[in-house]
N, CA, C and O atoms as a GROMACS GRO file, in nm:
protein
  600
    1MET      N    1  26.802  17.008   6.529
    1MET     CA    2  26.808  16.899   6.625
    1MET      C    3  26.953  16.875   6.658
    1MET      O    4  27.036  16.863   6.568
    2CYS      N    5  26.984  16.868   6.785
    2CYS     CA    6  27.114  16.833   6.834
    2CYS      C    7  27.113  16.686   6.872
    2CYS      O    8  27.026  16.640   6.946
    3LEU      N    9  27.211  16.611   6.819
    3LEU     CA   10  27.215  16.470   6.847
    3LEU      C   11  27.363  16.429   6.852
    3LEU      O   12  27.438  16.451   6.757
    4THR      N   13  27.402  16.368   6.964
    4THR     CA   14  27.542  16.325   6.977
    4THR      C   15  27.548  16.200   7.065
    4THR      O   16  27.458  16.175   7.145
    5LEU      N   17  27.652  16.122   7.049
    5LEU     CA   18  27.671  16.007   7.135
    5LEU      C   19  27.699  16.058   7.277
    5LEU      O   20  27.768  16.157   7.296
    6ALA      N   21  27.644  15.989   7.374
    6ALA     CA   22  27.658  16.034   7.514
    6ALA      C   23  27.804  16.039   7.556
    6ALA      O   24  27.841  16.122   7.640
    7SER      N   25  27.889  15.952   7.501
    7SER     CA   26  28.029  15.948   7.540
    7SER      C   27  28.115  16.049   7.463
    7SER      O   28  28.232  16.071   7.497
    8GLY      N   29  28.056  16.110   7.358
    8GLY     CA   30  28.133  16.201   7.275
    8GLY      C   31  28.105  16.346   7.308
    8GLY      O   32  28.024  16.375   7.396
    9PRO      N   33  28.172  16.437   7.239
    9PRO     CA   34  28.149  16.583   7.262
    9PRO      C   35  28.011  16.625   7.209
    9PRO      O   36  27.954  16.560   7.120
   10ILE      N   37  27.960  16.733   7.266
   10ILE     CA   38  27.836  16.789   7.213
   10ILE      C   39  27.875  16.874   7.094
   10ILE      O   40  27.942  16.976   7.106
   11LEU      N   41  27.830  16.827   6.976
   11LEU     CA   42  27.874  16.889   6.849
   11LEU      C   43  27.797  17.012   6.812
   11LEU      O   44  27.849  17.097   6.739
   12CYS      N   45  27.676  17.025   6.860
   12CYS     CA   46  27.593  17.136   6.814
   12CYS      C   47  27.601  17.258   6.903
   12CYS      O   48  27.552  17.364   6.865
   13GLY      N   49  27.661  17.248   7.018
   13GLY     CA   50  27.678  17.365   7.104
   13GLY      C   51  27.555  17.406   7.177
   13GLY      O   52  27.556  17.511   7.242
   14LEU      N   53  27.449  17.330   7.172
   14LEU     CA   54  27.325  17.363   7.243
   14LEU      C   55  27.315  17.280   7.371
   14LEU      O   56  27.378  17.175   7.384
   15ALA      N   57  27.237  17.328   7.463
   15ALA     CA   58  27.214  17.248   7.583
   15ALA      C   59  27.132  17.128   7.546
   15ALA      O   60  27.022  17.143   7.492
   16VAL      N   61  27.182  17.010   7.572
   16VAL     CA   62  27.114  16.886   7.541
   16VAL      C   63  27.026  16.849   7.658
   16VAL      O   64  27.071  16.848   7.772
   17LYS      N   65  26.900  16.819   7.630
   17LYS     CA   66  26.802  16.801   7.736
   17LYS      C   67  26.789  16.659   7.786
   17LYS      O   68  26.755  16.641   7.903
   18ARG      N   69  26.813  16.556   7.703
   18ARG     CA   70  26.781  16.422   7.746
   18ARG      C   71  26.880  16.321   7.693
   18ARG      O   72  26.950  16.346   7.595
   19THR      N   73  26.885  16.204   7.762
   19THR     CA   74  26.964  16.092   7.718
   19THR      C   75  26.869  15.987   7.663
   19THR      O   76  26.769  15.954   7.727
   20ILE      N   77  26.899  15.934   7.547
   20ILE     CA   78  26.811  15.838   7.481
   20ILE      C   79  26.888  15.712   7.442
   20ILE      O   80  26.996  15.721   7.385
   21LYS      N   81  26.834  15.599   7.471
   21LYS     CA   82  26.895  15.471   7.432
   21LYS      C   83  26.826  15.423   7.303
   21LYS      O   84  26.704  15.416   7.296
   22ILE      N   85  26.906  15.391   7.205
   22ILE     CA   86  26.853  15.337   7.079
   22ILE      C   87  26.932  15.212   7.045
   22ILE      O   88  27.042  15.191   7.097
   23HIS      N   89  26.875  15.129   6.958
   23HIS     CA   90  26.943  15.009   6.906
   23HIS      C   91  26.948  15.020   6.756
   23HIS      O   92  26.845  15.039   6.691
   24ILE      N   93  27.067  15.008   6.700
   24ILE     CA   94  27.083  15.008   6.555
   24ILE      C   95  27.176  14.890   6.519
   24ILE      O   96  27.288  14.878   6.569
   25GLY      N   97  27.125  14.804   6.432
   25GLY     CA   98  27.204  14.691   6.385
   25GLY      C   99  27.245  14.599   6.501
   25GLY      O  100  27.353  14.540   6.498
   26GLY      N  101  27.161  14.587   6.601
   26GLY     CA  102  27.189  14.499   6.716
   26GLY      C  103  27.280  14.563   6.820
   26GLY      O  104  27.309  14.501   6.923
   27GLN      N  105  27.326  14.684   6.798
   27GLN     CA  106  27.411  14.754   6.895
   27GLN      C  107  27.330  14.861   6.967
   27GLN      O  108  27.248  14.930   6.906
   28GLN      N  109  27.355  14.873   7.096
   28GLN     CA  110  27.292  14.976   7.173
   28GLN      C  111  27.378  15.103   7.171
   28GLN      O  112  27.500  15.098   7.186
   29TYR      N  113  27.311  15.218   7.152
   29TYR     CA  114  27.381  15.347   7.154
   29TYR      C  115  27.305  15.437   7.253
   29TYR      O  116  27.182  15.441   7.256
   30ILE      N  117  27.382  15.509   7.333
   30ILE     CA  118  27.321  15.607   7.421
   30ILE      C  119  27.352  15.746   7.364
   30ILE      O  120  27.468  15.784   7.350
   31LEU      N  121  27.246  15.820   7.333
   31LEU     CA  122  27.260  15.952   7.271
   31LEU      C  123  27.215  16.060   7.364
   31LEU      O  124  27.134  16.037   7.455
   32ARG      N  125  27.267  16.179   7.343
   32ARG     CA  126  27.212  16.300   7.407
   32ARG      C  127  27.148  16.382   7.296
   32ARG      O  128  27.206  16.402   7.189
   33SER      N  129  27.029  16.428   7.323
   33SER     CA  130  26.958  16.502   7.219
   33SER      C  131  26.858  16.600   7.279
   33SER      O  132  26.805  16.580   7.388
   34ASP      N  133  26.834  16.708   7.205
   34ASP     CA  134  26.728  16.801   7.242
   34ASP      C  135  26.597  16.764   7.168
   34ASP      O  136  26.493  16.826   7.190
   35ALA      N  137  26.603  16.663   7.083
   35ALA     CA  138  26.485  16.618   7.010
   35ALA      C  139  26.398  16.527   7.097
   35ALA      O  140  26.445  16.469   7.196
   36ASP      N  141  26.273  16.515   7.060
   36ASP     CA  142  26.179  16.426   7.130
   36ASP      C  143  26.227  16.282   7.115
   36ASP      O  144  26.272  16.242   7.008
   37GLU      N  145  26.218  16.205   7.221
   37GLU     CA  146  26.267  16.068   7.219
   37GLU      C  147  26.196  15.985   7.112
   37GLU      O  148  26.261  15.905   7.043
   38SER      N  149  26.065  16.002   7.097
   38SER     CA  150  25.993  15.921   6.996
   38SER      C  151  26.044  15.954   6.855
   38SER      O  152  26.046  15.866   6.769
   39TYR      N  153  26.082  16.076   6.830
   39TYR     CA  154  26.138  16.110   6.698
   39TYR      C  155  26.272  16.042   6.676
   39TYR      O  156  26.297  15.988   6.568
   40VAL      N  157  26.357  16.044   6.774
   40VAL     CA  158  26.488  15.978   6.764
   40VAL      C  159  26.473  15.827   6.747
   40VAL      O  160  26.546  15.765   6.670
   41GLN      N  161  26.376  15.769   6.820
   41GLN     CA  162  26.348  15.628   6.806
   41GLN      C  163  26.298  15.594   6.664
   41GLN      O  164  26.331  15.488   6.610
   42SER      N  165  26.217  15.684   6.606
   42SER     CA  166  26.168  15.661   6.472
   42SER      C  167  26.281  15.668   6.368
   42SER      O  168  26.278  15.597   6.268
   43LEU      N  169  26.379  15.754   6.393
   43LEU     CA  170  26.497  15.759   6.304
   43LEU      C  171  26.575  15.628   6.315
   43LEU      O  172  26.620  15.574   6.214
   44ALA      N  173  26.592  15.578   6.438
   44ALA     CA  174  26.665  15.454   6.456
   44ALA      C  175  26.588  15.337   6.388
   44ALA      O  176  26.650  15.249   6.329
   45ALA      N  177  26.458  15.339   6.395
   45ALA     CA  178  26.376  15.235   6.331
   45ALA      C  179  26.393  15.240   6.180
   45ALA      O  180  26.399  15.135   6.115
   46SER      N  181  26.402  15.362   6.125
   46SER     CA  182  26.422  15.374   5.980
   46SER      C  183  26.558  15.315   5.938
   46SER      O  184  26.567  15.247   5.836
   47VAL      N  185  26.660  15.341   6.016
   47VAL     CA  186  26.791  15.286   5.987
   47VAL      C  187  26.787  15.134   5.998
   47VAL      O  188  26.841  15.064   5.913
   48ASN      N  189  26.723  15.084   6.104
   48ASN     CA  190  26.714  14.940   6.123
   48ASN      C  191  26.637  14.870   6.010
   48ASN      O  192  26.670  14.758   5.971
   49GLU      N  193  26.535  14.936   5.958
   49GLU     CA  194  26.461  14.878   5.843
   49GLU      C  195  26.556  14.860   5.725
   49GLU      O  196  26.552  14.756   5.658
   50ARG      N  197  26.641  14.958   5.698
   50ARG     CA  198  26.736  14.947   5.589
   50ARG      C  199  26.837  14.836   5.614
   50ARG      O  200  26.870  14.759   5.524
   51ILE      N  201  26.885  14.828   5.738
   51ILE     CA  202  26.982  14.724   5.772
   51ILE      C  203  26.919  14.586   5.756
   51ILE      O  204  26.981  14.496   5.700
   52ASP      N  205  26.795  14.569   5.807
   52ASP     CA  206  26.728  14.440   5.801
   52ASP      C  207  26.707  14.396   5.655
   52ASP      O  208  26.718  14.278   5.623
   53ALA      N  209  26.677  14.494   5.566
   53ALA     CA  210  26.662  14.460   5.427
   53ALA      C  211  26.790  14.409   5.366
   53ALA      O  212  26.788  14.326   5.275
   54LEU      N  213  26.901  14.460   5.415
   54LEU     CA  214  27.030  14.422   5.359
   54LEU      C  215  27.082  14.288   5.417
   54LEU      O  216  27.146  14.209   5.346
   55LYS      N  217  27.054  14.265   5.544
   55LYS     CA  218  27.114  14.143   5.607
   55LYS      C  219  27.037  14.018   5.574
   55LYS      O  220  27.088  13.907   5.592
   56GLY      N  221  26.913  14.033   5.525
   56GLY     CA  222  26.836  13.917   5.487
   56GLY      C  223  26.804  13.827   5.602
   56GLY      O  224  26.748  13.873   5.702
   57SER      N  225  26.839  13.697   5.591
   57SER     CA  226  26.804  13.600   5.695
   57SER      C  227  26.907  13.593   5.807
   57SER      O  228  26.884  13.526   5.908
   58ARG      N  229  27.020  13.660   5.790
   58ARG     CA  230  27.121  13.659   5.897
   58ARG      C  231  27.068  13.724   6.022
   58ARG      O  232  26.990  13.818   6.014
   59GLN      N  233  27.110  13.675   6.136
   59GLN     CA  234  27.062  13.728   6.264
   59GLN      C  235  27.134  13.857   6.302
   59GLN      O  236  27.073  13.945   6.363
   60VAL      N  237  27.258  13.869   6.267
   60VAL     CA  238  27.340  13.984   6.310
   60VAL      C  239  27.381  14.064   6.185
   60VAL      O  240  27.425  14.008   6.085
   61ALA      N  241  27.366  14.194   6.196
   61ALA     CA  242  27.410  14.283   6.088
   61ALA      C  243  27.559  14.298   6.093
   61ALA      O  244  27.618  14.307   6.201
   62THR      N  245  27.618  14.301   5.977
   62THR     CA  246  27.764  14.326   5.968
   62THR      C  247  27.788  14.473   5.954
   62THR      O  248  27.697  14.551   5.926
   63GLN      N  249  27.912  14.510   5.973
   63GLN     CA  250  27.949  14.652   5.956
   63GLN      C  251  27.918  14.697   5.814
   63GLN      O  252  27.878  14.811   5.792
   64SER      N  253  27.935  14.608   5.718
   64SER     CA  254  27.906  14.639   5.577
   64SER      C  255  27.756  14.670   5.561
   64SER      O  256  27.719  14.760   5.486
   65ASP      N  257  27.668  14.594   5.632
   65ASP     CA  258  27.525  14.620   5.625
   65ASP      C  259  27.495  14.761   5.674
   65ASP      O  260  27.418  14.834   5.612
   66VAL      N  261  27.558  14.798   5.785
   66VAL     CA  262  27.535  14.930   5.842
   66VAL      C  263  27.583  15.039   5.748
   66VAL      O  264  27.515  15.139   5.727
   67VAL      N  265  27.700  15.019   5.691
   67VAL     CA  266  27.756  15.119   5.602
   67VAL      C  267  27.669  15.131   5.475
   67VAL      O  268  27.642  15.242   5.430
   68LEU      N  269  27.626  15.019   5.420
   68LEU     CA  270  27.539  15.023   5.301
   68LEU      C  271  27.405  15.089   5.332
   68LEU      O  272  27.352  15.163   5.249
   69ALA      N  273  27.351  15.063   5.450
   69ALA     CA  274  27.225  15.129   5.491
   69ALA      C  275  27.244  15.280   5.499
   69ALA      O  276  27.160  15.358   5.455
   70ALA      N  277  27.358  15.320   5.558
   70ALA     CA  278  27.388  15.464   5.568
   70ALA      C  279  27.400  15.526   5.428
   70ALA      O  280  27.348  15.635   5.404
   71LEU      N  281  27.468  15.456   5.336
   71LEU     CA  282  27.478  15.507   5.201
   71LEU      C  283  27.345  15.518   5.131
   71LEU      O  284  27.319  15.616   5.061
   72LYS      N  285  27.261  15.419   5.149
   72LYS     CA  286  27.128  15.424   5.087
   72LYS      C  287  27.046  15.540   5.146
   72LYS      O  288  26.975  15.608   5.072
   73LEU      N  289  27.054  15.562   5.273
   73LEU     CA  290  26.984  15.676   5.335
   73LEU      C  291  27.041  15.808   5.284
   73LEU      O  292  26.967  15.903   5.258
   74ALA      N  293  27.173  15.815   5.269
   74ALA     CA  294  27.234  15.936   5.214
   74ALA      C  295  27.191  15.959   5.070
   74ALA      O  296  27.169  16.073   5.029
   75ASP      N  297  27.179  15.853   4.993
   75ASP     CA  298  27.133  15.862   4.854
   75ASP      C  299  26.989  15.912   4.849
   75ASP      O  300  26.955  15.998   4.767
   76ASP      N  301  26.905  15.856   4.937
   76ASP     CA  302  26.765  15.903   4.943
   76ASP      C  303  26.758  16.051   4.975
   76ASP      O  304  26.680  16.126   4.916
   77LEU      N  305  26.842  16.093   5.070
   77LEU     CA  306  26.844  16.236   5.108
   77LEU      C  307  26.890  16.324   4.991
   77LEU      O  308  26.832  16.429   4.966
   78ALA      N  309  26.992  16.280   4.920
   78ALA     CA  310  27.040  16.356   4.806
   78ALA      C  311  26.934  16.369   4.698
   78ALA      O  312  26.916  16.477   4.640
   79HIS      N  313  26.860  16.257   4.671
   79HIS     CA  314  26.752  16.262   4.574
   79HIS      C  315  26.638  16.357   4.619
   79HIS      O  316  26.582  16.430   4.537
   80GLU      N  317  26.606  16.354   4.747
   80GLU     CA  318  26.501  16.441   4.798
   80GLU      C  319  26.544  16.588   4.788
   80GLU      O  320  26.462  16.673   4.756
   81LYS      N  321  26.671  16.617   4.815
   81LYS     CA  322  26.720  16.753   4.801
   81LYS      C  323  26.711  16.800   4.658
   81LYS      O  324  26.670  16.913   4.632
   82GLN      N  325  26.750  16.714   4.562
   82GLN     CA  326  26.738  16.748   4.421
   82GLN      C  327  26.595  16.773   4.380
   82GLN      O  328  26.567  16.867   4.306
   83SER      N  329  26.506  16.688   4.428
   83SER     CA  330  26.364  16.702   4.397
   83SER      C  331  26.310  16.832   4.454
   83SER      O  332  26.236  16.904   4.388
   84GLN      N  333  26.348  16.861   4.575
   84GLN     CA  334  26.304  16.985   4.639
   84GLN      C  335  26.360  17.108   4.564
   84GLN      O  336  26.290  17.208   4.548
   85SER      N  337  26.483  17.098   4.520
   85SER     CA  338  26.542  17.209   4.444
   85SER      C  339  26.468  17.231   4.310
   85SER      O  340  26.440  17.344   4.271
   86ARG      N  341  26.437  17.120   4.241
   86ARG     CA  342  26.362  17.133   4.116
   86ARG      C  343  26.224  17.190   4.141
   86ARG      O  344  26.178  17.275   4.065
   87LEU      N  345  26.157  17.146   4.247
   87LEU     CA  346  26.025  17.197   4.280
   87LEU      C  347  26.030  17.344   4.313
   87LEU      O  348  25.944  17.420   4.268
   88ARG      N  349  26.128  17.386   4.390
   88ARG     CA  350  26.142  17.532   4.422
   88ARG      C  351  26.165  17.613   4.293
   88ARG      O  352  26.105  17.719   4.276
   89ALA      N  353  26.251  17.563   4.204
   89ALA     CA  354  26.278  17.635   4.081
   89ALA      C  355  26.151  17.644   3.994
   89ALA      O  356  26.125  17.747   3.932
   90SER      N  357  26.075  17.538   3.991
   90SER     CA  358  25.949  17.537   3.916
   90SER      C  359  25.849  17.635   3.977
   90SER      O  360  25.783  17.711   3.905
   91MET      N  361  25.838  17.632   4.108
   91MET     CA  362  25.746  17.723   4.176
   91MET      C  363  25.792  17.870   4.154
   91MET      O  364  25.709  17.958   4.128
   92ARG      N  365  25.921  17.895   4.166
   92ARG     CA  366  25.971  18.031   4.145
   92ARG      C  367  25.937  18.077   4.007
   92ARG      O  368  25.894  18.191   3.989
   93SER      N  369  25.956  17.993   3.907
   93SER     CA  370  25.927  18.026   3.766
   93SER      C  371  25.778  18.057   3.748
   93SER      O  372  25.742  18.154   3.681
   94GLN      N  373  25.691  17.973   3.809
   94GLN     CA  374  25.548  17.995   3.799
   94GLN      C  375  25.505  18.124   3.864
   94GLN      O  376  25.421  18.196   3.810
   95VAL      N  377  25.561  18.152   3.979
   95VAL     CA  378  25.526  18.275   4.050
   95VAL      C  379  25.572  18.396   3.972
   95VAL      O  380  25.499  18.494   3.961
   96GLU      N  381  25.696  18.390   3.916
   96GLU     CA  382  25.745  18.503   3.834
   96GLU      C  383  25.657  18.523   3.713
   96GLU      O  384  25.628  18.637   3.676
   97HIS      N  385  25.613  18.413   3.649
   97HIS     CA  386  25.525  18.423   3.533
   97HIS      C  387  25.393  18.489   3.571
   97HIS      O  388  25.346  18.580   3.502
   98LEU      N  389  25.332  18.443   3.680
   98LEU     CA  390  25.206  18.500   3.726
   98LEU      C  391  25.223  18.645   3.766
   98LEU      O  392  25.136  18.727   3.738
   99LEU      N  393  25.335  18.678   3.833
   99LEU     CA  394  25.360  18.814   3.873
   99LEU      C  395  25.371  18.903   3.746
   99LEU      O  396  25.321  19.015   3.744
  100GLY      N  397  25.438  18.853   3.644
  100GLY     CA  398  25.445  18.925   3.517
  100GLY      C  399  25.312  18.954   3.458
  100GLY      O  400  25.287  19.064   3.409
  101GLN      N  401  25.222  18.853   3.461
  101GLN     CA  402  25.085  18.870   3.409
  101GLN      C  403  25.011  18.978   3.490
  101GLN      O  404  24.946  19.065   3.432
  102VAL      N  405  25.022  18.971   3.622
  102VAL     CA  406  24.952  19.066   3.708
  102VAL      C  407  25.007  19.210   3.679
  102VAL      O  408  24.930  19.304   3.663
  103GLU      N  409  25.139  19.221   3.671
  103GLU     CA  410  25.197  19.352   3.641
  103GLU      C  411  25.154  19.405   3.508
  103GLU      O  412  25.127  19.524   3.495
  104ALA      N  413  25.148  19.319   3.406
  104ALA     CA  414  25.105  19.361   3.275
  104ALA      C  415  24.959  19.409   3.278
  104ALA      O  416  24.926  19.510   3.215
  105ARG      N  417  24.875  19.338   3.349
  105ARG     CA  418  24.733  19.381   3.359
  105ARG      C  419  24.720  19.508   3.435
  105ARG      O  420  24.641  19.594   3.398
  106LEU      N  421  24.797  19.523   3.543
  106LEU     CA  422  24.792  19.649   3.620
  106LEU      C  423  24.844  19.763   3.534
  106LEU      O  424  24.790  19.874   3.538
  107SER      N  425  24.947  19.738   3.457
  107SER     CA  426  25.003  19.840   3.368
  107SER      C  427  24.899  19.882   3.265
  107SER      O  428  24.883  20.001   3.238
  108THR      N  429  24.829  19.786   3.208
  108THR     CA  430  24.725  19.812   3.111
  108THR      C  431  24.611  19.891   3.174
  108THR      O  432  24.557  19.984   3.114
  109ALA      N  433  24.576  19.854   3.295
  109ALA     CA  434  24.467  19.922   3.366
  109ALA      C  435  24.504  20.066   3.401
  109ALA      O  436  24.419  20.154   3.394
  110THR      N  437  24.628  20.090   3.439
  110THR     CA  438  24.668  20.226   3.476
  110THR      C  439  24.693  20.312   3.353
  110THR      O  440  24.683  20.435   3.363
  111THR      N  441  24.724  20.254   3.236
  111THR     CA  442  24.742  20.337   3.120
  111THR      C  443  24.609  20.364   3.052
  111THR      O  444  24.599  20.458   2.974
  112THR      N  445  24.507  20.287   3.080
  112THR     CA  446  24.373  20.314   3.025
  112THR      C  447  24.315  20.441   3.084
  112THR      O  448  24.252  20.521   3.014
  113VAL      N  449  24.336  20.460   3.213
  113VAL     CA  450  24.288  20.581   3.281
  113VAL      C  451  24.413  20.649   3.338
  113VAL      O  452  24.474  20.601   3.433
  114SER      N  453  24.450  20.763   3.275
  114SER     CA  454  24.566  20.834   3.320
  114SER      C  455  24.534  20.914   3.445
  114SER      O  456  24.418  20.944   3.470
  115PRO      N  457  24.636  20.951   3.524
  115PRO     CA  458  24.614  21.034   3.643
  115PRO      C  459  24.541  21.163   3.607
  115PRO      O  460  24.575  21.227   3.507
  116GLY      N  461  24.447  21.200   3.684
  116GLY     CA  462  24.369  21.322   3.659
  116GLY      C  463  24.247  21.301   3.573
  116GLY      O  464  24.158  21.386   3.567
  117GLU      N  465  24.242  21.188   3.506
  117GLU     CA  466  24.126  21.157   3.422
  117GLU      C  467  24.032  21.066   3.499
  117GLU      O  468  24.073  20.994   3.590
  118THR      N  469  23.909  21.072   3.461
  118THR     CA  470  23.813  20.977   3.515
  118THR      C  471  23.771  20.886   3.403
  118THR      O  472  23.770  20.927   3.287
  119SER      N  473  23.738  20.766   3.434
  119SER     CA  474  23.698  20.675   3.328
  119SER      C  475  23.565  20.720   3.273
  119SER      O  476  23.473  20.751   3.349
  120ALA      N  477  23.554  20.723   3.142
  120ALA     CA  478  23.433  20.770   3.076
  120ALA      C  479  23.328  20.658   3.077
  120ALA      O  480  23.362  20.540   3.065
  121PRO      N  481  23.204  20.696   3.092
  121PRO     CA  482  23.100  20.591   3.084
  121PRO      C  483  23.095  20.536   2.943
  121PRO      O  484  23.139  20.600   2.848
  122ALA      N  485  23.044  20.420   2.931
  122ALA     CA  486  23.036  20.356   2.800
  122ALA      C  487  22.958  20.444   2.705
  122ALA      O  488  22.857  20.504   2.744
  123ASP      N  489  23.003  20.453   2.580
  123ASP     CA  490  22.941  20.537   2.480
  123ASP      C  491  22.810  20.474   2.435
  123ASP      O  492  22.806  20.360   2.389
  124THR      N  493  22.703  20.549   2.450
  124THR     CA  494  22.572  20.502   2.413
  124THR      C  495  22.532  20.553   2.277
  124THR      O  496  22.426  20.517   2.226
  125GLY      N  497  22.617  20.638   2.217
  125GLY     CA  498  22.585  20.697   2.087
  125GLY      C  499  22.498  20.821   2.101
  125GLY      O  500  22.461  20.880   2.000
  126LYS      N  501  22.466  20.860   2.220
  126LYS     CA  502  22.382  20.979   2.245
  126LYS      C  503  22.466  21.085   2.314
  126LYS      O  504  22.547  21.054   2.401
  127ALA      N  505  22.447  21.206   2.276
  127ALA     CA  506  22.515  21.318   2.340
  127ALA      C  507  22.452  21.345   2.476
  127ALA      O  508  22.336  21.312   2.498
  128PRO      N  509  22.528  21.405   2.567
  128PRO     CA  510  22.467  21.442   2.695
  128PRO      C  511  22.350  21.532   2.676
  128PRO      O  512  22.349  21.613   2.583
  129ALA      N  513  22.252  21.520   2.758
  129ALA     CA  514  22.129  21.601   2.749
  129ALA      C  515  22.164  21.747   2.754
  129ALA      O  516  22.243  21.790   2.838
  130GLY      N  517  22.105  21.825   2.664
  130GLY     CA  518  22.123  21.970   2.661
  130GLY      C  519  22.249  22.014   2.593
  130GLY      O  520  22.278  22.134   2.593
  131SER      N  521  22.327  21.926   2.535
  131SER     CA  522  22.451  21.968   2.474
  131SER      C  523  22.433  22.010   2.331
  131SER      O  524  22.516  22.083   2.277
  132GLY      N  525  22.325  21.964   2.268
  132GLY     CA  526  22.299  21.998   2.128
  132GLY      C  527  22.392  21.926   2.032
  132GLY      O  528  22.390  21.955   1.912
  133ALA      N  529  22.472  21.834   2.082
  133ALA     CA  530  22.566  21.765   1.992
  133ALA      C  531  22.530  21.618   1.983
  133ALA      O  532  22.456  21.567   2.067
  134THR      N  533  22.580  21.553   1.883
  134THR     CA  534  22.566  21.409   1.870
  134THR      C  535  22.705  21.348   1.870
  134THR      O  536  22.803  21.417   1.840
  135THR      N  537  22.714  21.224   1.901
  135THR     CA  538  22.845  21.159   1.902
  135THR      C  539  22.844  21.047   1.800
  135THR      O  540  22.740  20.990   1.768
  136THR      N  541  22.959  21.019   1.750
  136THR     CA  542  22.974  20.908   1.652
  136THR      C  543  23.054  20.796   1.707
  136THR      O  544  23.089  20.704   1.634
  137GLY      N  545  23.087  20.799   1.836
  137GLY     CA  546  23.169  20.694   1.897
  137GLY      C  547  23.259  20.757   2.003
  137GLY      O  548  23.261  20.879   2.020
  138ARG      N  549  23.330  20.673   2.070
  138ARG     CA  550  23.423  20.722   2.174
  138ARG      C  551  23.543  20.791   2.110
  138ARG      O  552  23.598  20.746   2.010
  139ARG      N  553  23.581  20.901   2.172
  139ARG     CA  554  23.702  20.968   2.125
  139ARG      C  555  23.822  20.895   2.182
  139ARG      O  556  23.813  20.836   2.290
  140SER      N  557  23.932  20.900   2.114
  140SER     CA  558  24.055  20.838   2.163
  140SER      C  559  24.105  20.917   2.282
  140SER      O  560  24.066  21.032   2.303
  141ARG      N  561  24.190  20.855   2.360
  141ARG     CA  562  24.248  20.925   2.476
  141ARG      C  563  24.324  21.049   2.431
  141ARG      O  564  24.316  21.154   2.493
  142ARG      N  565  24.397  21.033   2.321
  142ARG     CA  566  24.477  21.147   2.269
  142ARG      C  567  24.381  21.263   2.235
  142ARG      O  568  24.411  21.378   2.266
  143THR      N  569  24.268  21.234   2.172
  143THR     CA  570  24.172  21.339   2.134
  143THR      C  571  24.114  21.396   2.263
  143THR      O  572  24.096  21.517   2.273
  144GLN      N  573  24.083  21.313   2.360
  144GLN     CA  574  24.027  21.363   2.487
  144GLN      C  575  24.125  21.457   2.556
  144GLN      O  576  24.086  21.562   2.609
  145ARG      N  577  24.254  21.418   2.556
  145ARG     CA  578  24.357  21.502   2.620
  145ARG      C  579  24.371  21.635   2.546
  145ARG      O  580  24.386  21.740   2.609
  146GLY      N  581  24.366  21.631   2.413
  146GLY     CA  582  24.375  21.752   2.334
  146GLY      C  583  24.260  21.846   2.364
  146GLY      O  584  24.278  21.967   2.372
  147ALA      N  585  24.141  21.788   2.380
  147ALA     CA  586  24.025  21.871   2.408
  147ALA      C  587  24.034  21.931   2.546
  147ALA      O  588  23.988  22.042   2.568
  148GLN      N  589  24.094  21.858   2.642
  148GLN     CA  590  24.111  21.911   2.778
  148GLN      C  591  24.211  22.026   2.779
  148GLN      O  592  24.195  22.122   2.854
  149ALA      N  593  24.313  22.016   2.695
  149ALA     CA  594  24.416  22.120   2.693
  149ALA      C  595  24.365  22.248   2.633
  149ALA      O  596  24.418  22.356   2.663
  150GLU      N  597  24.264  22.240   2.548
  150GLU     CA  598  24.214  22.360   2.480
  150GLU      C  599  24.135  22.451   2.569
  150GLU      O  600  24.087  22.555   2.524
   0.00000   0.00000   0.00000
């Protein structure tokens, strides 16, 4: 968002689309902005709420009220940035943990069936029909590989 006082230089270097009148602390300001007017007015209303809370029953806000309101808004922004940073770090940690679990499971799944092998059907304790042999359980992968090499 580009926002500058109408009498000042355009600070953001973008083409400013509209002139907007706002009131903050009883003073009128004319701004140039590429933002929607209702959004800029809502920002001004937020600042005015802070000023009104500080000035109490006085009719006119002092420069101190405006400065304190600005500091409180800056403090809120700093806290939100810290909160967002903590949330991002937490999310990054959770994603890395889940990714590690997925990779571990994929690694386990790919080492169970090596390339070139097919997964064996579950051992039923019976030899294949016509083989004349009996089985006593599943052979280990190492034994299966040794038998394939022979």
